[in-house]
N, C-alpha and C positions, 0 to 999 in steps of 0.2 A: 509095218512101213507107214510113214507118215502120209496124210493125204495131199500133201503138196509136193511130193517127190516127183522127179522129172518123168518118171515111167507111166504115172497114172494120172497126171494133172489134167483135169478138165473144166475150162472156164466157159461163160458165155457172155453175149452181150443179148439185151432183151429190150428192143425200144417198141414203144407205142406207137403205132400208125396214125397218129393224129396230126401228122404233117411231116415235113422233111427235117432231117437232123441239123440242128444249129450248133453254134460254138460251144454251147454248155453241153449238149449231148456228146458232142464229140470229145471232150475231155474224159468222160466216163467210158466211151468206146475205146479210146486210146490206152487208158489204164488197163482195162480188161484185157486188151489185145497185146499189150507190152508184157503183162504178167504171164499170159498163157505163152507167149513165145519164148520168154525168158527163162520158163520151166521147161522148154521142149514139149508142151503140152498141147492139147486140143482147144479151139476157140470155136464155140458154137454160136450161132445166131438164132433167136427165137423171136417171132413177131408176137408181141403180147396184145392181141385184138380182143380180148375178153370183154373189154368195155366198149360194146358196139356203139353206142350213142356218140362217141367220141372218134370213132374211126373215120378218116377221110379216104375216099377211094382212090387207090393208086399210091398212096403215101408208102405202103410196104416196099413196093417196087422201087420207088425212088430212094428210099433209105438204102436198098441193096446197090443200087448204082452209085450212090454217093460213097458207100464203103469201098466198093472196088476201085472207083476213081481215087482214093486216097490210099489205094495199097492194102487195104485190109480185108484180106480173103479168108473167110470162114471154112471150117472143116466139117464135112458131112451135110446132109439134108437140112434146110430150113424148116423149123417146125411153127405152125400157127397155132395158137391157143384155140381158134374158133373150131378147129378140126377135132379137138380132144374133149367136147363135152360130155361124151359118154363116160369116159375116163373120170372126170371130176365127179359126175353124179354117182358113180361106183364107190368112191371114197366118202362122198357125203353120206350115202345110205348106211356105209359101214360105221361112220362116226354117229349117226343118229340110232342105229341100231344098239350102240353101246351107251345110249342115254346122253351123249355129250352134246346133241344139238337140240334146241328148242325153238319154237316159234315166238316171235316178239312183236308186239302191237304198238310199241312206244314210237311216237313221232320224234323226229330231230329236236323240235322245240322243247318237247317233254323232257328230252334226256337233257339238254342245255338247262333249262330251269332248274331240275333236280340236282344237276351238278354244282351250279350257283347257290342254291338254297342251302347245300350241305357242304359248302366251301370245298367242293373236291375239283377243282380245276387243275389239271395236269400239264405237264410239260408240253411244249410245241403245240399249244392250244387245244390239247386232248380235252374232252368233255367224257369222264370215265362214265361207263354205263354202270348202273347201280344194281343190276340184276333183278330188275324189277318183274320182269315175265319168267324168271328161271323155273319157279314152281307154278306157273300156270297163267294163263291171261285172265284177267279180272272183266267182268262186265260183258262176257261173251263177244268181246272184240275180234275181228279177224287178225291174222298173222301178216305183218308187213313184211317181215324179213325172218331170216333164221340165223340164231347165234351159236356160237361154239363156247362151250364152258372153259375158261381159262384157270390153269391150276393155280393154287396158293404157292408163294414163295418166290425168292429172287432168281431171275434168269441172269446168268453172268457169262461173258464172254470177252475175249481179246480181240479187239479190231487192229488190223495190221498197220493201219493208218493213224486212227484215233486213240489206240490204247485199250485199257481195261474198261468195260462197260458193264453196267447191271441195270436191271429194271424190275419192278414188281408189278407184273402186266396185270393182275388180277385186281389190284387197287388202283393202279395209276391209268389202266385202260379199260378194264371190264371185260365181259365176255364180249367177242368180237363177231361182226356180222360175216357170214360166210356164204349166204344167199340173199342177194338183195331183194327190195320190194318189187323190183321190175322183173324178178326172176333170173337175173344173170347172177353167176357165181362170183365171188368177190376175189380180188386180186390176191389178198393175204392166203387164200387157201390155194388157189390154183398155182402160184409161183413156186409154192413148197412141193406140190406134187411134180410138177414139170422139172424142178431142179433134182429131184429124187429119180424120176424117170428116165433123165437124161445122163445120170450119173455124174453130175456136177460136184467137184470138190472144192473149188474155191470160187467165190462171189466177189466181183469187183465192181462198184458202182457208185453213184453220187452220194453224197453226204445226207441229201434230203430223205434217203431211205433208211438212215441210221436207226431212227426211232421205230421202225418196222421190224428190226431184226429179232428182238426178243420174243415177240408175238409169233413170229415165223418158227423159230426155234421150238416154241411150246407145241405148235402143231407138227413139226417134224417128230419130236419127240413121242406125241400121242400116238403116231402112225408108225413108230418105230424104225423111223430114218435116222441116219447119221447127219449131223449138222454141218454144213460147209465151213471152210475158214472164210472171214469177211475182211474185206478192205473197202472202207468209204472214202472216197476222194473228195477234195474240196470243190465247192460249187463255184461256177463263174457267175458273177454279179453285174447288173447292169449300172448305169451312172446313179440310179436311185437307190442301189442297195438290194436290189430284188434279184432273186435266182432268174437267170435266163431261161426262158420257157415258151413253149409255143402259144400259150394262153396270153402271155406279155409280148406277143408279136415278135419274138426273136428272129432275126435274119437267118435264112438258111445259108447253110456251109458254101462257100465259093469254091466249087469243085472245078472251076476253070483256072484257079491258082492254088492247086492242092498244097504245094510246098507250104505256101503262105498260111493257109489254114492248119495244117500240121504244126507248124512253128508256133503260133499262138496256142494252141493247146498244150504244147509241149511246155511253154512258158508259164501257161497256168497252172501246170502241176509242180512248179518249183524248180525246174531245171534251167541250166544256161544253155544259150543258142547253141545249136549244132551248125557245122560248116557243110551241111549235105548241099550236093547241087541239083538233086532230083530225088523223086519219091522213094525209089529204091534204097538210095543212099542214107536217106532220113531213116528208115527201118533198120538198116544195117548198122547204123551208130548208135540208134535209140535204144535197141534191145539190151546190148552189154551194159549201157550206162544204168538202164532200169535194173537189170540183174545185179549190179554192185550194189545198188541201195536196198533191193528188195528180195534179192535172190535167196 
């Protein structure tokens, strides 16, 4: 049975609680919600609060209130990454015991300088890590972070929105950090563990994360996990052509006028306006339209 079949589809929305949802994050939330409902599947909510310095107190509950006001109701309990640190450490230890994780003493400046000197500037501003510490740290320097060895070869997958994708992760990215200098587990590792543990079959998210997919697939395969189907939807840009984000002070969703907010996100996904008179009607009309295009 295909992983996207109606009987076992599991999707998810996984916001970072660094502030309330804005119009850009609503587009990703709407697409993931529509895809789950169009496939008669589950739509899970996970709060990705692993990057604790960026967490804003109360933002998680604000996000949940926004989703409910917009008629987007999740299935099952909400999961917080901060409650799963033991699980992440367990997987980290397994990979380390297999010789796939090593300590790295390189600073960001050293990595950038090395990439520039060797003309190894990757796409999306990547500064590929050259594997300097893979066989040991020189000069008795302390490890600043822990890296996971990326396998050689091209990673290929088909994105349901963006089409065929490929990346040579080992050469274009290099060995990736899985535990940071501040002791926090890195997003790239924990998101793979979370998706597997929650049984996620389909991931629908913003196009800014497309470049992360190949390395996440590498991690999944190392752990013997199946790789979900992927869909990366277009980003909402501001008047300066920058991605709407909390860092760029994007305005929070107007939940006092939920139908207007939903309509804007729907148009941003490239659909024609719907004649819905309320939030319930919006979803009743939007789900079959989505299904006809992406079912």
